[in-house]
Backbone atoms as SQL, in Angstrom:
CREATE TABLE atoms (id INTEGER PRIMARY KEY, chain TEXT, resi INTEGER, resn TEXT, atom TEXT, x REAL, y REAL, z REAL);
INSERT INTO atoms VALUES
  (1, 'A', 1, 'MET', 'N', 116.801, 173.105, 28.086),
  (2, 'A', 1, 'MET', 'CA', 115.665, 172.369, 27.584),
  (3, 'A', 1, 'MET', 'C', 115.931, 170.881, 27.798),
  (4, 'A', 2, 'GLN', 'N', 114.992, 170.212, 28.442),
  (5, 'A', 2, 'GLN', 'CA', 115.064, 168.777, 28.696),
  (6, 'A', 2, 'GLN', 'C', 114.087, 168.060, 27.772),
  (7, 'A', 3, 'THR', 'N', 114.361, 166.802, 27.460),
  (8, 'A', 3, 'THR', 'CA', 113.445, 166.027, 26.626),
  (9, 'A', 3, 'THR', 'C', 113.221, 164.644, 27.223),
  (10, 'A', 4, 'ILE', 'N', 112.028, 164.104, 26.959),
  (11, 'A', 4, 'ILE', 'CA', 111.656, 162.759, 27.396),
  (12, 'A', 4, 'ILE', 'C', 110.927, 162.095, 26.237),
  (13, 'A', 5, 'PRO', 'N', 111.353, 160.899, 25.797),
  (14, 'A', 5, 'PRO', 'CA', 110.581, 160.172, 24.789),
  (15, 'A', 5, 'PRO', 'C', 109.351, 159.565, 25.457),
  (16, 'A', 6, 'ILE', 'N', 108.173, 159.784, 24.871),
  (17, 'A', 6, 'ILE', 'CA', 106.947, 159.289, 25.486),
  (18, 'A', 6, 'ILE', 'C', 106.048, 158.602, 24.472),
  (19, 'A', 7, 'SER', 'N', 105.074, 157.885, 25.015),
  (20, 'A', 7, 'SER', 'CA', 104.074, 157.217, 24.204),
  (21, 'A', 7, 'SER', 'C', 102.724, 157.352, 24.902),
  (22, 'A', 8, 'ILE', 'N', 101.710, 157.740, 24.148),
  (23, 'A', 8, 'ILE', 'CA', 100.342, 157.879, 24.656),
  (24, 'A', 8, 'ILE', 'C', 99.438, 157.170, 23.659),
  (25, 'A', 9, 'HIS', 'N', 98.807, 156.070, 24.092),
  (26, 'A', 9, 'HIS', 'CA', 98.081, 155.237, 23.132),
  (27, 'A', 9, 'HIS', 'C', 96.567, 155.365, 23.150),
  (28, 'A', 10, 'ASN', 'N', 95.989, 156.000, 24.169),
  (29, 'A', 10, 'ASN', 'CA', 94.533, 156.060, 24.198),
  (30, 'A', 10, 'ASN', 'C', 94.047, 157.349, 24.844),
  (31, 'A', 11, 'PHE', 'N', 92.734, 157.555, 24.776),
  (32, 'A', 11, 'PHE', 'CA', 92.127, 158.789, 25.258),
  (33, 'A', 11, 'PHE', 'C', 92.345, 158.999, 26.754),
  (34, 'A', 12, 'LEU', 'N', 92.187, 157.955, 27.557),
  (35, 'A', 12, 'LEU', 'CA', 92.342, 158.097, 29.008),
  (36, 'A', 12, 'LEU', 'C', 93.758, 158.512, 29.382),
  (37, 'A', 13, 'LYS', 'N', 94.747, 157.909, 28.732),
  (38, 'A', 13, 'LYS', 'CA', 96.137, 158.300, 28.998),
  (39, 'A', 13, 'LYS', 'C', 96.391, 159.730, 28.527),
  (40, 'A', 14, 'ALA', 'N', 95.786, 160.115, 27.418),
  (41, 'A', 14, 'ALA', 'CA', 95.958, 161.479, 26.897),
  (42, 'A', 14, 'ALA', 'C', 95.383, 162.492, 27.880),
  (43, 'A', 15, 'ARG', 'N', 94.219, 162.206, 28.418),
  (44, 'A', 15, 'ARG', 'CA', 93.609, 163.105, 29.402),
  (45, 'A', 15, 'ARG', 'C', 94.454, 163.207, 30.663),
  (46, 'A', 16, 'ARG', 'N', 94.955, 162.062, 31.125),
  (47, 'A', 16, 'ARG', 'CA', 95.802, 162.034, 32.314),
  (48, 'A', 16, 'ARG', 'C', 97.103, 162.804, 32.064),
  (49, 'A', 17, 'PHE', 'N', 97.667, 162.639, 30.870),
  (50, 'A', 17, 'PHE', 'CA', 98.899, 163.321, 30.503),
  (51, 'A', 17, 'PHE', 'C', 98.712, 164.837, 30.530),
  (52, 'A', 18, 'CYS', 'N', 97.669, 165.342, 29.895),
  (53, 'A', 18, 'CYS', 'CA', 97.427, 166.790, 29.844),
  (54, 'A', 18, 'CYS', 'C', 97.168, 167.350, 31.239),
  (55, 'A', 19, 'SER', 'N', 96.471, 166.595, 32.059),
  (56, 'A', 19, 'SER', 'CA', 96.225, 167.023, 33.435),
  (57, 'A', 19, 'SER', 'C', 97.532, 167.116, 34.215),
  (58, 'A', 20, 'LEU', 'N', 98.408, 166.159, 34.010),
  (59, 'A', 20, 'LEU', 'CA', 99.700, 166.153, 34.687),
  (60, 'A', 20, 'LEU', 'C', 100.562, 167.335, 34.239),
  (61, 'A', 21, 'VAL', 'N', 100.573, 167.625, 32.957),
  (62, 'A', 21, 'VAL', 'CA', 101.353, 168.751, 32.434),
  (63, 'A', 21, 'VAL', 'C', 100.894, 170.064, 33.069),
  (64, 'A', 22, 'SER', 'N', 99.589, 170.216, 33.247),
  (65, 'A', 22, 'SER', 'CA', 99.064, 171.481, 33.773),
  (66, 'A', 22, 'SER', 'C', 99.441, 171.710, 35.238),
  (67, 'A', 23, 'ARG', 'N', 99.938, 170.711, 35.935),
  (68, 'A', 23, 'ARG', 'CA', 100.370, 170.865, 37.330),
  (69, 'A', 23, 'ARG', 'C', 101.733, 171.549, 37.449),
  (70, 'A', 24, 'PHE', 'N', 102.491, 171.549, 36.362),
  (71, 'A', 24, 'PHE', 'CA', 103.835, 172.117, 36.384),
  (72, 'A', 24, 'PHE', 'C', 103.842, 173.516, 35.793),
  (73, 'A', 25, 'HIS', 'N', 104.811, 174.312, 36.230),
  (74, 'A', 25, 'HIS', 'CA', 105.004, 175.650, 35.680),
  (75, 'A', 25, 'HIS', 'C', 106.166, 175.589, 34.688),
  (76, 'A', 26, 'GLY', 'N', 105.999, 176.255, 33.576),
  (77, 'A', 26, 'GLY', 'CA', 107.043, 176.275, 32.567),
  (78, 'A', 26, 'GLY', 'C', 106.466, 176.007, 31.194),
  (79, 'A', 27, 'ARG', 'N', 107.346, 175.753, 30.260),
  (80, 'A', 27, 'ARG', 'CA', 106.940, 175.482, 28.884),
  (81, 'A', 27, 'ARG', 'C', 107.081, 173.994, 28.608),
  (82, 'A', 28, 'PHE', 'N', 105.986, 173.368, 28.180),
  (83, 'A', 28, 'PHE', 'CA', 105.953, 171.950, 27.863),
  (84, 'A', 28, 'PHE', 'C', 105.391, 171.782, 26.457),
  (85, 'A', 29, 'ASP', 'N', 106.180, 171.191, 25.572),
  (86, 'A', 29, 'ASP', 'CA', 105.762, 170.975, 24.187),
  (87, 'A', 29, 'ASP', 'C', 105.884, 169.500, 23.837),
  (88, 'A', 30, 'LEU', 'N', 105.017, 169.052, 22.943),
  (89, 'A', 30, 'LEU', 'CA', 105.129, 167.713, 22.379),
  (90, 'A', 30, 'LEU', 'C', 105.618, 167.848, 20.944),
  (91, 'A', 31, 'LEU', 'N', 106.621, 167.051, 20.590),
  (92, 'A', 31, 'LEU', 'CA', 107.186, 167.089, 19.246),
  (93, 'A', 31, 'LEU', 'C', 107.014, 165.725, 18.588),
  (94, 'A', 32, 'GLN', 'N', 106.605, 165.759, 17.336),
  (95, 'A', 32, 'GLN', 'CA', 106.517, 164.540, 16.536),
  (96, 'A', 32, 'GLN', 'C', 106.776, 164.939, 15.090),
  (97, 'A', 33, 'ASP', 'N', 107.823, 164.372, 14.523),
  (98, 'A', 33, 'ASP', 'CA', 108.285, 164.773, 13.197),
  (99, 'A', 33, 'ASP', 'C', 108.546, 166.285, 13.210),
  (100, 'A', 34, 'HIS', 'N', 107.861, 167.038, 12.367),
  (101, 'A', 34, 'HIS', 'CA', 108.078, 168.493, 12.335),
  (102, 'A', 34, 'HIS', 'C', 106.930, 169.257, 13.006),
  (103, 'A', 35, 'TYR', 'N', 106.069, 168.548, 13.733),
  (104, 'A', 35, 'TYR', 'CA', 104.961, 169.177, 14.451),
  (105, 'A', 35, 'TYR', 'C', 105.340, 169.449, 15.899),
  (106, 'A', 36, 'VAL', 'N', 104.922, 170.606, 16.401),
  (107, 'A', 36, 'VAL', 'CA', 105.131, 170.982, 17.801),
  (108, 'A', 36, 'VAL', 'C', 103.798, 171.503, 18.329),
  (109, 'A', 37, 'VAL', 'N', 103.319, 170.917, 19.447),
  (110, 'A', 37, 'VAL', 'CA', 102.066, 171.360, 20.043),
  (111, 'A', 37, 'VAL', 'C', 102.267, 171.589, 21.540),
  (112, 'A', 38, 'ASN', 'N', 101.409, 172.406, 22.112),
  (113, 'A', 38, 'ASN', 'CA', 101.414, 172.639, 23.546),
  (114, 'A', 38, 'ASN', 'C', 101.012, 171.332, 24.230),
  (115, 'A', 39, 'ALA', 'N', 101.840, 170.825, 25.137),
  (116, 'A', 39, 'ALA', 'CA', 101.590, 169.534, 25.773),
  (117, 'A', 39, 'ALA', 'C', 100.380, 169.555, 26.695),
  (118, 'A', 40, 'ALA', 'N', 99.951, 170.729, 27.154),
  (119, 'A', 40, 'ALA', 'CA', 98.792, 170.820, 28.040),
  (120, 'A', 40, 'ALA', 'C', 97.480, 170.864, 27.263),
  (121, 'A', 41, 'SER', 'N', 97.560, 170.927, 25.940),
  (122, 'A', 41, 'SER', 'CA', 96.367, 171.032, 25.100),
  (123, 'A', 41, 'SER', 'C', 95.918, 169.655, 24.624),
  (124, 'A', 42, 'LEU', 'N', 94.755, 169.246, 25.081),
  (125, 'A', 42, 'LEU', 'CA', 94.214, 167.953, 24.650),
  (126, 'A', 42, 'LEU', 'C', 93.939, 167.966, 23.148),
  (127, 'A', 43, 'LEU', 'N', 93.427, 169.071, 22.645),
  (128, 'A', 43, 'LEU', 'CA', 93.171, 169.193, 21.215),
  (129, 'A', 43, 'LEU', 'C', 94.477, 169.117, 20.418),
  (130, 'A', 44, 'GLY', 'N', 95.516, 169.790, 20.909),
  (131, 'A', 44, 'GLY', 'CA', 96.817, 169.724, 20.254),
  (132, 'A', 44, 'GLY', 'C', 97.374, 168.320, 20.261),
  (133, 'A', 45, 'LEU', 'N', 97.212, 167.627, 21.383),
  (134, 'A', 45, 'LEU', 'CA', 97.686, 166.247, 21.500),
  (135, 'A', 45, 'LEU', 'C', 97.008, 165.353, 20.478),
  (136, 'A', 46, 'PHE', 'N', 95.696, 165.533, 20.292),
  (137, 'A', 46, 'PHE', 'CA', 94.975, 164.694, 19.338),
  (138, 'A', 46, 'PHE', 'C', 95.243, 165.067, 17.882),
  (139, 'A', 47, 'SER', 'N', 95.955, 166.161, 17.637),
  (140, 'A', 47, 'SER', 'CA', 96.343, 166.473, 16.270),
  (141, 'A', 47, 'SER', 'C', 97.581, 165.664, 15.858),
  (142, 'A', 48, 'LEU', 'N', 98.206, 164.988, 16.834),
  (143, 'A', 48, 'LEU', 'CA', 99.365, 164.136, 16.555),
  (144, 'A', 48, 'LEU', 'C', 98.913, 162.691, 16.379),
  (145, 'A', 49, 'ASP', 'N', 99.782, 161.855, 15.854),
  (146, 'A', 49, 'ASP', 'CA', 99.496, 160.436, 15.659),
  (147, 'A', 49, 'ASP', 'C', 99.834, 159.698, 16.955),
  (148, 'A', 50, 'LEU', 'N', 98.812, 159.313, 17.718),
  (149, 'A', 50, 'LEU', 'CA', 99.024, 158.669, 19.011),
  (150, 'A', 50, 'LEU', 'C', 99.628, 157.275, 18.905),
  (151, 'A', 51, 'SER', 'N', 99.611, 156.694, 17.731),
  (152, 'A', 51, 'SER', 'CA', 100.180, 155.353, 17.572),
  (153, 'A', 51, 'SER', 'C', 101.705, 155.387, 17.451),
  (154, 'A', 52, 'ARG', 'N', 102.272, 156.580, 17.337),
  (155, 'A', 52, 'ARG', 'CA', 103.722, 156.731, 17.185),
  (156, 'A', 52, 'ARG', 'C', 104.315, 157.452, 18.387),
  (157, 'A', 53, 'PRO', 'N', 105.598, 157.216, 18.684),
  (158, 'A', 53, 'PRO', 'CA', 106.243, 157.902, 19.813),
  (159, 'A', 53, 'PRO', 'C', 106.349, 159.407, 19.584),
  (160, 'A', 54, 'MET', 'N', 106.427, 160.127, 20.690),
  (161, 'A', 54, 'MET', 'CA', 106.568, 161.589, 20.682),
  (162, 'A', 54, 'MET', 'C', 107.702, 161.962, 21.623),
  (163, 'A', 55, 'THR', 'N', 108.066, 163.212, 21.610),
  (164, 'A', 55, 'THR', 'CA', 109.071, 163.720, 22.540),
  (165, 'A', 55, 'THR', 'C', 108.460, 164.861, 23.327),
  (166, 'A', 56, 'LEU', 'N', 108.551, 164.760, 24.648),
  (167, 'A', 56, 'LEU', 'CA', 108.138, 165.853, 25.512),
  (168, 'A', 56, 'LEU', 'C', 109.364, 166.725, 25.755),
  (169, 'A', 57, 'SER', 'N', 109.268, 167.974, 25.375),
  (170, 'A', 57, 'SER', 'CA', 110.348, 168.935, 25.562),
  (171, 'A', 57, 'SER', 'C', 109.873, 169.950, 26.591),
  (172, 'A', 58, 'PHE', 'N', 110.709, 170.230, 27.597),
  (173, 'A', 58, 'PHE', 'CA', 110.250, 171.146, 28.634),
  (174, 'A', 58, 'PHE', 'C', 111.362, 172.002, 29.212),
  (175, 'A', 59, 'GLU', 'N', 110.951, 173.198, 29.625),
  (176, 'A', 59, 'GLU', 'CA', 111.750, 174.114, 30.435),
  (177, 'A', 59, 'GLU', 'C', 110.861, 174.452, 31.612),
  (178, 'A', 60, 'SER', 'N', 111.317, 174.128, 32.812),
  (179, 'A', 60, 'SER', 'CA', 110.477, 174.296, 33.981),
  (180, 'A', 60, 'SER', 'C', 111.274, 174.795, 35.169),
  (181, 'A', 61, 'GLU', 'N', 110.564, 175.417, 36.100),
  (182, 'A', 61, 'GLU', 'CA', 111.182, 175.870, 37.334),
  (183, 'A', 61, 'GLU', 'C', 111.458, 174.694, 38.277),
  (184, 'A', 62, 'GLU', 'N', 110.719, 173.604, 38.094),
  (185, 'A', 62, 'GLU', 'CA', 110.878, 172.425, 38.936),
  (186, 'A', 62, 'GLU', 'C', 112.160, 171.673, 38.588),
  (187, 'A', 63, 'ASP', 'N', 112.568, 170.827, 39.499),
  (188, 'A', 63, 'ASP', 'CA', 113.736, 169.977, 39.300),
  (189, 'A', 63, 'ASP', 'C', 113.450, 169.011, 38.145),
  (190, 'A', 64, 'PRO', 'N', 114.323, 168.954, 37.119),
  (191, 'A', 64, 'PRO', 'CA', 114.081, 168.078, 35.971),
  (192, 'A', 64, 'PRO', 'C', 113.878, 166.600, 36.355),
  (193, 'A', 65, 'SER', 'N', 114.553, 166.149, 37.393),
  (194, 'A', 65, 'SER', 'CA', 114.380, 164.748, 37.787),
  (195, 'A', 65, 'SER', 'C', 112.979, 164.506, 38.347),
  (196, 'A', 66, 'GLU', 'N', 112.386, 165.501, 39.017),
  (197, 'A', 66, 'GLU', 'CA', 111.015, 165.377, 39.509),
  (198, 'A', 66, 'GLU', 'C', 110.027, 165.331, 38.351),
  (199, 'A', 67, 'VAL', 'N', 110.261, 166.152, 37.344),
  (200, 'A', 67, 'VAL', 'CA', 109.383, 166.168, 36.173),
  (201, 'A', 67, 'VAL', 'C', 109.471, 164.823, 35.453),
  (202, 'A', 68, 'LYS', 'N', 110.682, 164.328, 35.256),
  (203, 'A', 68, 'LYS', 'CA', 110.847, 163.038, 34.581),
  (204, 'A', 68, 'LYS', 'C', 110.193, 161.912, 35.366),
  (205, 'A', 69, 'GLU', 'N', 110.282, 161.955, 36.676),
  (206, 'A', 69, 'GLU', 'CA', 109.643, 160.943, 37.516),
  (207, 'A', 69, 'GLU', 'C', 108.116, 161.013, 37.391),
  (208, 'A', 70, 'ALA', 'N', 107.580, 162.211, 37.310),
  (209, 'A', 70, 'ALA', 'CA', 106.128, 162.389, 37.189),
  (210, 'A', 70, 'ALA', 'C', 105.605, 161.798, 35.881),
  (211, 'A', 71, 'PHE', 'N', 106.411, 161.838, 34.831),
  (212, 'A', 71, 'PHE', 'CA', 105.996, 161.330, 33.525),
  (213, 'A', 71, 'PHE', 'C', 106.482, 159.908, 33.247),
  (214, 'A', 72, 'ARG', 'N', 106.941, 159.221, 34.282),
  (215, 'A', 72, 'ARG', 'CA', 107.485, 157.858, 34.118),
  (216, 'A', 72, 'ARG', 'C', 106.471, 156.913, 33.474),
  (217, 'A', 73, 'GLU', 'N', 105.201, 157.087, 33.796),
  (218, 'A', 73, 'GLU', 'CA', 104.134, 156.227, 33.246),
  (219, 'A', 73, 'GLU', 'C', 104.095, 156.294, 31.709),
  (220, 'A', 74, 'PHE', 'N', 104.483, 157.425, 31.155),
  (221, 'A', 74, 'PHE', 'CA', 104.404, 157.638, 29.713),
  (222, 'A', 74, 'PHE', 'C', 105.748, 157.447, 28.992),
  (223, 'A', 75, 'THR', 'N', 106.810, 157.280, 29.751),
  (224, 'A', 75, 'THR', 'CA', 108.151, 157.186, 29.168),
  (225, 'A', 75, 'THR', 'C', 108.340, 155.858, 28.451),
  (226, 'A', 76, 'ILE', 'N', 108.999, 155.928, 27.302),
  (227, 'A', 76, 'ILE', 'CA', 109.322, 154.692, 26.577),
  (228, 'A', 76, 'ILE', 'C', 110.824, 154.462, 26.601);
């Protein structure tokens, strides 16, 4: 399991983030405090506090460095 600290501050970034997650195969979750949501779910994403940092946790068939590079825009 790999993790990336991320930040998503507005609706457009949230939409772009969920679209990007859906391009990869594997399990992608967003964690904030004790909440865990499916990272590909826009509704799940909006159940979190977008003003605070989150952690993207993933297990994927793709190379972890490629996944991290794809999410560089959101990395804090």
